[in-house]
Chimera marker file (.cmm) of the C-alpha trace (Angstrom):
<marker_set name="trace">
<marker id="1" x="0.000" y="0.000" z="0.000" r="1" g="1" b="0" radius="0.5"/>
<marker id="2" x="1.010" y="3.569" z="-0.552" r="1" g="1" b="0" radius="0.5"/>
<marker id="3" x="-0.357" y="6.976" z="0.346" r="1" g="1" b="0" radius="0.5"/>
<marker id="4" x="-1.301" y="9.769" z="-2.003" r="1" g="1" b="0" radius="0.5"/>
<marker id="5" x="-4.036" y="11.276" z="-4.097" r="1" g="1" b="0" radius="0.5"/>
<marker id="6" x="-6.226" y="14.284" z="-3.506" r="1" g="1" b="0" radius="0.5"/>
<marker id="7" x="-7.127" y="13.258" z="0.058" r="1" g="1" b="0" radius="0.5"/>
<marker id="8" x="-3.818" y="11.534" z="0.844" r="1" g="1" b="0" radius="0.5"/>
<marker id="9" x="-5.498" y="8.176" z="1.268" r="1" g="1" b="0" radius="0.5"/>
<marker id="10" x="-4.074" y="4.689" z="1.056" r="1" g="1" b="0" radius="0.5"/>
<marker id="11" x="-4.094" y="2.830" z="-2.224" r="1" g="1" b="0" radius="0.5"/>
<marker id="12" x="-3.009" y="-0.599" z="-3.347" r="1" g="1" b="0" radius="0.5"/>
<marker id="13" x="-0.433" y="-0.407" z="-6.131" r="1" g="1" b="0" radius="0.5"/>
<marker id="14" x="-0.166" y="-4.157" z="-6.781" r="1" g="1" b="0" radius="0.5"/>
<marker id="15" x="-2.056" y="-7.296" z="-5.948" r="1" g="1" b="0" radius="0.5"/>
<marker id="16" x="-0.877" y="-9.126" z="-2.832" r="1" g="1" b="0" radius="0.5"/>
<marker id="17" x="1.570" y="-11.916" z="-3.636" r="1" g="1" b="0" radius="0.5"/>
<marker id="18" x="1.773" y="-13.783" z="-0.322" r="1" g="1" b="0" radius="0.5"/>
<marker id="19" x="-0.639" y="-14.953" z="2.345" r="1" g="1" b="0" radius="0.5"/>
<marker id="20" x="0.741" y="-12.315" z="4.731" r="1" g="1" b="0" radius="0.5"/>
<marker id="21" x="0.139" y="-9.561" z="2.164" r="1" g="1" b="0" radius="0.5"/>
<marker id="22" x="-3.448" y="-10.765" z="1.625" r="1" g="1" b="0" radius="0.5"/>
<marker id="23" x="-4.041" y="-10.699" z="5.385" r="1" g="1" b="0" radius="0.5"/>
<marker id="24" x="-2.551" y="-7.199" z="5.658" r="1" g="1" b="0" radius="0.5"/>
<marker id="25" x="-4.788" y="-5.971" z="2.843" r="1" g="1" b="0" radius="0.5"/>
<marker id="26" x="-7.930" y="-7.530" z="4.331" r="1" g="1" b="0" radius="0.5"/>
<marker id="27" x="-7.097" y="-6.050" z="7.743" r="1" g="1" b="0" radius="0.5"/>
<marker id="28" x="-6.549" y="-2.594" z="6.238" r="1" g="1" b="0" radius="0.5"/>
<marker id="29" x="-9.852" y="-2.811" z="4.361" r="1" g="1" b="0" radius="0.5"/>
<marker id="30" x="-11.721" y="-3.896" z="7.502" r="1" g="1" b="0" radius="0.5"/>
<marker id="31" x="-10.251" y="-1.036" z="9.530" r="1" g="1" b="0" radius="0.5"/>
<marker id="32" x="-10.818" y="1.663" z="6.892" r="1" g="1" b="0" radius="0.5"/>
<marker id="33" x="-13.504" y="4.025" z="8.268" r="1" g="1" b="0" radius="0.5"/>
<marker id="34" x="-14.061" y="5.603" z="4.828" r="1" g="1" b="0" radius="0.5"/>
<marker id="35" x="-14.631" y="2.340" z="2.944" r="1" g="1" b="0" radius="0.5"/>
<marker id="36" x="-12.074" y="3.321" z="0.335" r="1" g="1" b="0" radius="0.5"/>
<marker id="37" x="-11.051" y="-0.251" z="-0.430" r="1" g="1" b="0" radius="0.5"/>
<marker id="38" x="-13.218" y="-1.772" z="-3.123" r="1" g="1" b="0" radius="0.5"/>
<marker id="39" x="-13.212" y="-4.835" z="-5.303" r="1" g="1" b="0" radius="0.5"/>
<marker id="40" x="-14.710" y="-2.983" z="-8.251" r="1" g="1" b="0" radius="0.5"/>
<marker id="41" x="-11.675" y="-2.636" z="-10.521" r="1" g="1" b="0" radius="0.5"/>
<marker id="42" x="-13.163" y="-4.748" z="-13.277" r="1" g="1" b="0" radius="0.5"/>
<marker id="43" x="-16.116" y="-2.381" z="-13.542" r="1" g="1" b="0" radius="0.5"/>
<marker id="44" x="-13.739" y="0.576" z="-13.976" r="1" g="1" b="0" radius="0.5"/>
<marker id="45" x="-10.882" y="-0.830" z="-16.067" r="1" g="1" b="0" radius="0.5"/>
<marker id="46" x="-11.180" y="-1.709" z="-19.728" r="1" g="1" b="0" radius="0.5"/>
<marker id="47" x="-8.406" y="-3.031" z="-21.967" r="1" g="1" b="0" radius="0.5"/>
<marker id="48" x="-8.154" y="0.424" z="-23.547" r="1" g="1" b="0" radius="0.5"/>
<marker id="49" x="-7.916" y="2.145" z="-20.140" r="1" g="1" b="0" radius="0.5"/>
<marker id="50" x="-5.174" y="-0.282" z="-19.012" r="1" g="1" b="0" radius="0.5"/>
<marker id="51" x="-3.162" y="0.387" z="-22.164" r="1" g="1" b="0" radius="0.5"/>
<marker id="52" x="-3.665" y="4.155" z="-21.824" r="1" g="1" b="0" radius="0.5"/>
<marker id="53" x="-2.452" y="4.050" z="-18.213" r="1" g="1" b="0" radius="0.5"/>
<marker id="54" x="0.610" y="2.013" z="-19.243" r="1" g="1" b="0" radius="0.5"/>
<marker id="55" x="1.516" y="4.471" z="-22.000" r="1" g="1" b="0" radius="0.5"/>
<marker id="56" x="1.272" y="7.341" z="-19.492" r="1" g="1" b="0" radius="0.5"/>
<marker id="57" x="3.058" y="5.586" z="-16.600" r="1" g="1" b="0" radius="0.5"/>
<marker id="58" x="5.885" y="8.145" z="-16.760" r="1" g="1" b="0" radius="0.5"/>
<marker id="59" x="3.604" y="10.612" z="-14.959" r="1" g="1" b="0" radius="0.5"/>
<marker id="60" x="3.325" y="8.170" z="-12.066" r="1" g="1" b="0" radius="0.5"/>
<marker id="61" x="7.055" y="7.550" z="-11.820" r="1" g="1" b="0" radius="0.5"/>
<marker id="62" x="7.708" y="11.317" z="-11.941" r="1" g="1" b="0" radius="0.5"/>
<marker id="63" x="5.227" y="11.804" z="-9.097" r="1" g="1" b="0" radius="0.5"/>
<marker id="64" x="6.894" y="9.076" z="-7.027" r="1" g="1" b="0" radius="0.5"/>
<marker id="65" x="10.337" y="10.539" z="-7.681" r="1" g="1" b="0" radius="0.5"/>
<marker id="66" x="9.149" y="14.001" z="-6.657" r="1" g="1" b="0" radius="0.5"/>
<marker id="67" x="7.967" y="12.740" z="-3.244" r="1" g="1" b="0" radius="0.5"/>
<marker id="68" x="10.897" y="10.478" z="-2.443" r="1" g="1" b="0" radius="0.5"/>
<marker id="69" x="13.502" y="13.070" z="-1.311" r="1" g="1" b="0" radius="0.5"/>
<marker id="70" x="11.097" y="14.790" z="1.078" r="1" g="1" b="0" radius="0.5"/>
<marker id="71" x="9.603" y="11.603" z="2.517" r="1" g="1" b="0" radius="0.5"/>
<marker id="72" x="12.962" y="9.848" z="2.860" r="1" g="1" b="0" radius="0.5"/>
<marker id="73" x="14.362" y="12.635" z="5.034" r="1" g="1" b="0" radius="0.5"/>
<marker id="74" x="11.148" y="13.534" z="6.852" r="1" g="1" b="0" radius="0.5"/>
<marker id="75" x="10.963" y="13.902" z="10.631" r="1" g="1" b="0" radius="0.5"/>
<marker id="76" x="7.675" y="11.983" z="10.488" r="1" g="1" b="0" radius="0.5"/>
<marker id="77" x="7.986" y="8.196" z="10.847" r="1" g="1" b="0" radius="0.5"/>
<marker id="78" x="4.893" y="7.591" z="8.672" r="1" g="1" b="0" radius="0.5"/>
<marker id="79" x="6.435" y="9.515" z="5.769" r="1" g="1" b="0" radius="0.5"/>
<marker id="80" x="9.749" y="7.693" z="6.109" r="1" g="1" b="0" radius="0.5"/>
<marker id="81" x="7.838" y="4.405" z="6.087" r="1" g="1" b="0" radius="0.5"/>
<marker id="82" x="5.838" y="5.546" z="3.046" r="1" g="1" b="0" radius="0.5"/>
<marker id="83" x="9.122" y="6.339" z="1.251" r="1" g="1" b="0" radius="0.5"/>
<marker id="84" x="9.779" y="2.603" z="1.239" r="1" g="1" b="0" radius="0.5"/>
<marker id="85" x="6.432" y="2.151" z="-0.523" r="1" g="1" b="0" radius="0.5"/>
<marker id="86" x="7.451" y="4.778" z="-3.085" r="1" g="1" b="0" radius="0.5"/>
<marker id="87" x="10.622" y="2.833" z="-3.851" r="1" g="1" b="0" radius="0.5"/>
<marker id="88" x="8.735" y="-0.470" z="-4.051" r="1" g="1" b="0" radius="0.5"/>
<marker id="89" x="6.092" y="0.969" z="-6.382" r="1" g="1" b="0" radius="0.5"/>
<marker id="90" x="8.692" y="2.549" z="-8.676" r="1" g="1" b="0" radius="0.5"/>
<marker id="91" x="10.589" y="-0.751" z="-8.848" r="1" g="1" b="0" radius="0.5"/>
<marker id="92" x="7.362" y="-2.648" z="-9.531" r="1" g="1" b="0" radius="0.5"/>
<marker id="93" x="6.502" y="-0.330" z="-12.438" r="1" g="1" b="0" radius="0.5"/>
<marker id="94" x="9.928" y="-1.036" z="-13.926" r="1" g="1" b="0" radius="0.5"/>
<marker id="95" x="10.284" y="-4.722" z="-13.117" r="1" g="1" b="0" radius="0.5"/>
<marker id="96" x="6.944" y="-6.491" z="-12.839" r="1" g="1" b="0" radius="0.5"/>
<marker id="97" x="3.894" y="-4.426" z="-13.589" r="1" g="1" b="0" radius="0.5"/>
<marker id="98" x="4.016" y="-4.897" z="-17.368" r="1" g="1" b="0" radius="0.5"/>
<marker id="99" x="3.720" y="-8.671" z="-17.035" r="1" g="1" b="0" radius="0.5"/>
<marker id="100" x="0.956" y="-8.418" z="-14.454" r="1" g="1" b="0" radius="0.5"/>
<marker id="101" x="-0.985" y="-5.971" z="-16.634" r="1" g="1" b="0" radius="0.5"/>
<marker id="102" x="-0.703" y="-8.312" z="-19.629" r="1" g="1" b="0" radius="0.5"/>
<marker id="103" x="-2.220" y="-11.098" z="-17.487" r="1" g="1" b="0" radius="0.5"/>
<marker id="104" x="-4.962" y="-8.712" z="-16.363" r="1" g="1" b="0" radius="0.5"/>
<marker id="105" x="-5.637" y="-7.710" z="-19.984" r="1" g="1" b="0" radius="0.5"/>
<marker id="106" x="-6.085" y="-11.383" z="-20.834" r="1" g="1" b="0" radius="0.5"/>
<marker id="107" x="-8.655" y="-11.723" z="-18.052" r="1" g="1" b="0" radius="0.5"/>
<marker id="108" x="-10.485" y="-8.558" z="-19.101" r="1" g="1" b="0" radius="0.5"/>
<marker id="109" x="-10.592" y="-9.666" z="-22.732" r="1" g="1" b="0" radius="0.5"/>
<marker id="110" x="-11.266" y="-13.391" z="-22.219" r="1" g="1" b="0" radius="0.5"/>
<marker id="111" x="-13.212" y="-13.382" z="-18.935" r="1" g="1" b="0" radius="0.5"/>
<marker id="112" x="-10.778" y="-15.719" z="-17.156" r="1" g="1" b="0" radius="0.5"/>
<marker id="113" x="-7.101" y="-16.016" z="-16.317" r="1" g="1" b="0" radius="0.5"/>
<marker id="114" x="-4.852" y="-17.830" z="-18.779" r="1" g="1" b="0" radius="0.5"/>
<marker id="115" x="-4.706" y="-21.544" z="-18.016" r="1" g="1" b="0" radius="0.5"/>
<marker id="116" x="-1.759" y="-22.441" z="-20.257" r="1" g="1" b="0" radius="0.5"/>
<marker id="117" x="1.471" y="-20.871" z="-21.401" r="1" g="1" b="0" radius="0.5"/>
<marker id="118" x="0.026" y="-19.254" z="-24.512" r="1" g="1" b="0" radius="0.5"/>
<marker id="119" x="0.647" y="-15.674" z="-25.568" r="1" g="1" b="0" radius="0.5"/>
<marker id="120" x="-0.577" y="-12.709" z="-23.562" r="1" g="1" b="0" radius="0.5"/>
<marker id="121" x="-2.026" y="-9.498" z="-25.040" r="1" g="1" b="0" radius="0.5"/>
<marker id="122" x="0.413" y="-6.706" z="-25.754" r="1" g="1" b="0" radius="0.5"/>
<marker id="123" x="0.310" y="-3.445" z="-23.830" r="1" g="1" b="0" radius="0.5"/>
<marker id="124" x="1.297" y="-1.500" z="-26.971" r="1" g="1" b="0" radius="0.5"/>
<link id1="1" id2="2" r="1" g="1" b="0" radius="0.2"/>
<link id1="2" id2="3" r="1" g="1" b="0" radius="0.2"/>
<link id1="3" id2="4" r="1" g="1" b="0" radius="0.2"/>
<link id1="4" id2="5" r="1" g="1" b="0" radius="0.2"/>
<link id1="5" id2="6" r="1" g="1" b="0" radius="0.2"/>
<link id1="6" id2="7" r="1" g="1" b="0" radius="0.2"/>
<link id1="7" id2="8" r="1" g="1" b="0" radius="0.2"/>
<link id1="8" id2="9" r="1" g="1" b="0" radius="0.2"/>
<link id1="9" id2="10" r="1" g="1" b="0" radius="0.2"/>
<link id1="10" id2="11" r="1" g="1" b="0" radius="0.2"/>
<link id1="11" id2="12" r="1" g="1" b="0" radius="0.2"/>
<link id1="12" id2="13" r="1" g="1" b="0" radius="0.2"/>
<link id1="13" id2="14" r="1" g="1" b="0" radius="0.2"/>
<link id1="14" id2="15" r="1" g="1" b="0" radius="0.2"/>
<link id1="15" id2="16" r="1" g="1" b="0" radius="0.2"/>
<link id1="16" id2="17" r="1" g="1" b="0" radius="0.2"/>
<link id1="17" id2="18" r="1" g="1" b="0" radius="0.2"/>
<link id1="18" id2="19" r="1" g="1" b="0" radius="0.2"/>
<link id1="19" id2="20" r="1" g="1" b="0" radius="0.2"/>
<link id1="20" id2="21" r="1" g="1" b="0" radius="0.2"/>
<link id1="21" id2="22" r="1" g="1" b="0" radius="0.2"/>
<link id1="22" id2="23" r="1" g="1" b="0" radius="0.2"/>
<link id1="23" id2="24" r="1" g="1" b="0" radius="0.2"/>
<link id1="24" id2="25" r="1" g="1" b="0" radius="0.2"/>
<link id1="25" id2="26" r="1" g="1" b="0" radius="0.2"/>
<link id1="26" id2="27" r="1" g="1" b="0" radius="0.2"/>
<link id1="27" id2="28" r="1" g="1" b="0" radius="0.2"/>
<link id1="28" id2="29" r="1" g="1" b="0" radius="0.2"/>
<link id1="29" id2="30" r="1" g="1" b="0" radius="0.2"/>
<link id1="30" id2="31" r="1" g="1" b="0" radius="0.2"/>
<link id1="31" id2="32" r="1" g="1" b="0" radius="0.2"/>
<link id1="32" id2="33" r="1" g="1" b="0" radius="0.2"/>
<link id1="33" id2="34" r="1" g="1" b="0" radius="0.2"/>
<link id1="34" id2="35" r="1" g="1" b="0" radius="0.2"/>
<link id1="35" id2="36" r="1" g="1" b="0" radius="0.2"/>
<link id1="36" id2="37" r="1" g="1" b="0" radius="0.2"/>
<link id1="37" id2="38" r="1" g="1" b="0" radius="0.2"/>
<link id1="38" id2="39" r="1" g="1" b="0" radius="0.2"/>
<link id1="39" id2="40" r="1" g="1" b="0" radius="0.2"/>
<link id1="40" id2="41" r="1" g="1" b="0" radius="0.2"/>
<link id1="41" id2="42" r="1" g="1" b="0" radius="0.2"/>
<link id1="42" id2="43" r="1" g="1" b="0" radius="0.2"/>
<link id1="43" id2="44" r="1" g="1" b="0" radius="0.2"/>
<link id1="44" id2="45" r="1" g="1" b="0" radius="0.2"/>
<link id1="45" id2="46" r="1" g="1" b="0" radius="0.2"/>
<link id1="46" id2="47" r="1" g="1" b="0" radius="0.2"/>
<link id1="47" id2="48" r="1" g="1" b="0" radius="0.2"/>
<link id1="48" id2="49" r="1" g="1" b="0" radius="0.2"/>
<link id1="49" id2="50" r="1" g="1" b="0" radius="0.2"/>
<link id1="50" id2="51" r="1" g="1" b="0" radius="0.2"/>
<link id1="51" id2="52" r="1" g="1" b="0" radius="0.2"/>
<link id1="52" id2="53" r="1" g="1" b="0" radius="0.2"/>
<link id1="53" id2="54" r="1" g="1" b="0" radius="0.2"/>
<link id1="54" id2="55" r="1" g="1" b="0" radius="0.2"/>
<link id1="55" id2="56" r="1" g="1" b="0" radius="0.2"/>
<link id1="56" id2="57" r="1" g="1" b="0" radius="0.2"/>
<link id1="57" id2="58" r="1" g="1" b="0" radius="0.2"/>
<link id1="58" id2="59" r="1" g="1" b="0" radius="0.2"/>
<link id1="59" id2="60" r="1" g="1" b="0" radius="0.2"/>
<link id1="60" id2="61" r="1" g="1" b="0" radius="0.2"/>
<link id1="61" id2="62" r="1" g="1" b="0" radius="0.2"/>
<link id1="62" id2="63" r="1" g="1" b="0" radius="0.2"/>
<link id1="63" id2="64" r="1" g="1" b="0" radius="0.2"/>
<link id1="64" id2="65" r="1" g="1" b="0" radius="0.2"/>
<link id1="65" id2="66" r="1" g="1" b="0" radius="0.2"/>
<link id1="66" id2="67" r="1" g="1" b="0" radius="0.2"/>
<link id1="67" id2="68" r="1" g="1" b="0" radius="0.2"/>
<link id1="68" id2="69" r="1" g="1" b="0" radius="0.2"/>
<link id1="69" id2="70" r="1" g="1" b="0" radius="0.2"/>
<link id1="70" id2="71" r="1" g="1" b="0" radius="0.2"/>
<link id1="71" id2="72" r="1" g="1" b="0" radius="0.2"/>
<link id1="72" id2="73" r="1" g="1" b="0" radius="0.2"/>
<link id1="73" id2="74" r="1" g="1" b="0" radius="0.2"/>
<link id1="74" id2="75" r="1" g="1" b="0" radius="0.2"/>
<link id1="75" id2="76" r="1" g="1" b="0" radius="0.2"/>
<link id1="76" id2="77" r="1" g="1" b="0" radius="0.2"/>
<link id1="77" id2="78" r="1" g="1" b="0" radius="0.2"/>
<link id1="78" id2="79" r="1" g="1" b="0" radius="0.2"/>
<link id1="79" id2="80" r="1" g="1" b="0" radius="0.2"/>
<link id1="80" id2="81" r="1" g="1" b="0" radius="0.2"/>
<link id1="81" id2="82" r="1" g="1" b="0" radius="0.2"/>
<link id1="82" id2="83" r="1" g="1" b="0" radius="0.2"/>
<link id1="83" id2="84" r="1" g="1" b="0" radius="0.2"/>
<link id1="84" id2="85" r="1" g="1" b="0" radius="0.2"/>
<link id1="85" id2="86" r="1" g="1" b="0" radius="0.2"/>
<link id1="86" id2="87" r="1" g="1" b="0" radius="0.2"/>
<link id1="87" id2="88" r="1" g="1" b="0" radius="0.2"/>
<link id1="88" id2="89" r="1" g="1" b="0" radius="0.2"/>
<link id1="89" id2="90" r="1" g="1" b="0" radius="0.2"/>
<link id1="90" id2="91" r="1" g="1" b="0" radius="0.2"/>
<link id1="91" id2="92" r="1" g="1" b="0" radius="0.2"/>
<link id1="92" id2="93" r="1" g="1" b="0" radius="0.2"/>
<link id1="93" id2="94" r="1" g="1" b="0" radius="0.2"/>
<link id1="94" id2="95" r="1" g="1" b="0" radius="0.2"/>
<link id1="95" id2="96" r="1" g="1" b="0" radius="0.2"/>
<link id1="96" id2="97" r="1" g="1" b="0" radius="0.2"/>
<link id1="97" id2="98" r="1" g="1" b="0" radius="0.2"/>
<link id1="98" id2="99" r="1" g="1" b="0" radius="0.2"/>
<link id1="99" id2="100" r="1" g="1" b="0" radius="0.2"/>
<link id1="100" id2="101" r="1" g="1" b="0" radius="0.2"/>
<link id1="101" id2="102" r="1" g="1" b="0" radius="0.2"/>
<link id1="102" id2="103" r="1" g="1" b="0" radius="0.2"/>
<link id1="103" id2="104" r="1" g="1" b="0" radius="0.2"/>
<link id1="104" id2="105" r="1" g="1" b="0" radius="0.2"/>
<link id1="105" id2="106" r="1" g="1" b="0" radius="0.2"/>
<link id1="106" id2="107" r="1" g="1" b="0" radius="0.2"/>
<link id1="107" id2="108" r="1" g="1" b="0" radius="0.2"/>
<link id1="108" id2="109" r="1" g="1" b="0" radius="0.2"/>
<link id1="109" id2="110" r="1" g="1" b="0" radius="0.2"/>
<link id1="110" id2="111" r="1" g="1" b="0" radius="0.2"/>
<link id1="111" id2="112" r="1" g="1" b="0" radius="0.2"/>
<link id1="112" id2="113" r="1" g="1" b="0" radius="0.2"/>
<link id1="113" id2="114" r="1" g="1" b="0" radius="0.2"/>
<link id1="114" id2="115" r="1" g="1" b="0" radius="0.2"/>
<link id1="115" id2="116" r="1" g="1" b="0" radius="0.2"/>
<link id1="116" id2="117" r="1" g="1" b="0" radius="0.2"/>
<link id1="117" id2="118" r="1" g="1" b="0" radius="0.2"/>
<link id1="118" id2="119" r="1" g="1" b="0" radius="0.2"/>
<link id1="119" id2="120" r="1" g="1" b="0" radius="0.2"/>
<link id1="120" id2="121" r="1" g="1" b="0" radius="0.2"/>
<link id1="121" id2="122" r="1" g="1" b="0" radius="0.2"/>
<link id1="122" id2="123" r="1" g="1" b="0" radius="0.2"/>
<link id1="123" id2="124" r="1" g="1" b="0" radius="0.2"/>
</marker_set>
């Protein structure tokens, strides 16, 4: 999870990959007084919207890079902790997000996750 946006709320920048991460996400959602966690991504994301976001991902990395110096050296422990999330998110955009988005595109386009090792849609 990371913090940001207009109201400086939490957001999930990647799907949980371990049991512990799933439990942390469920706990955060249960404790969120504003009900900001939702499982409605499929009703908001289309293949075109995913590809548009990917093409414009430089805006996100610029935003993360602009926050990192201030949060890394902040006197506030929560901002220093969030700086770690900034680094993780930036690394994920570079190293793993493209593959995950291609799998998500397959699910959006085909209605299920890929069951074999066939080709995945391109992000273009």
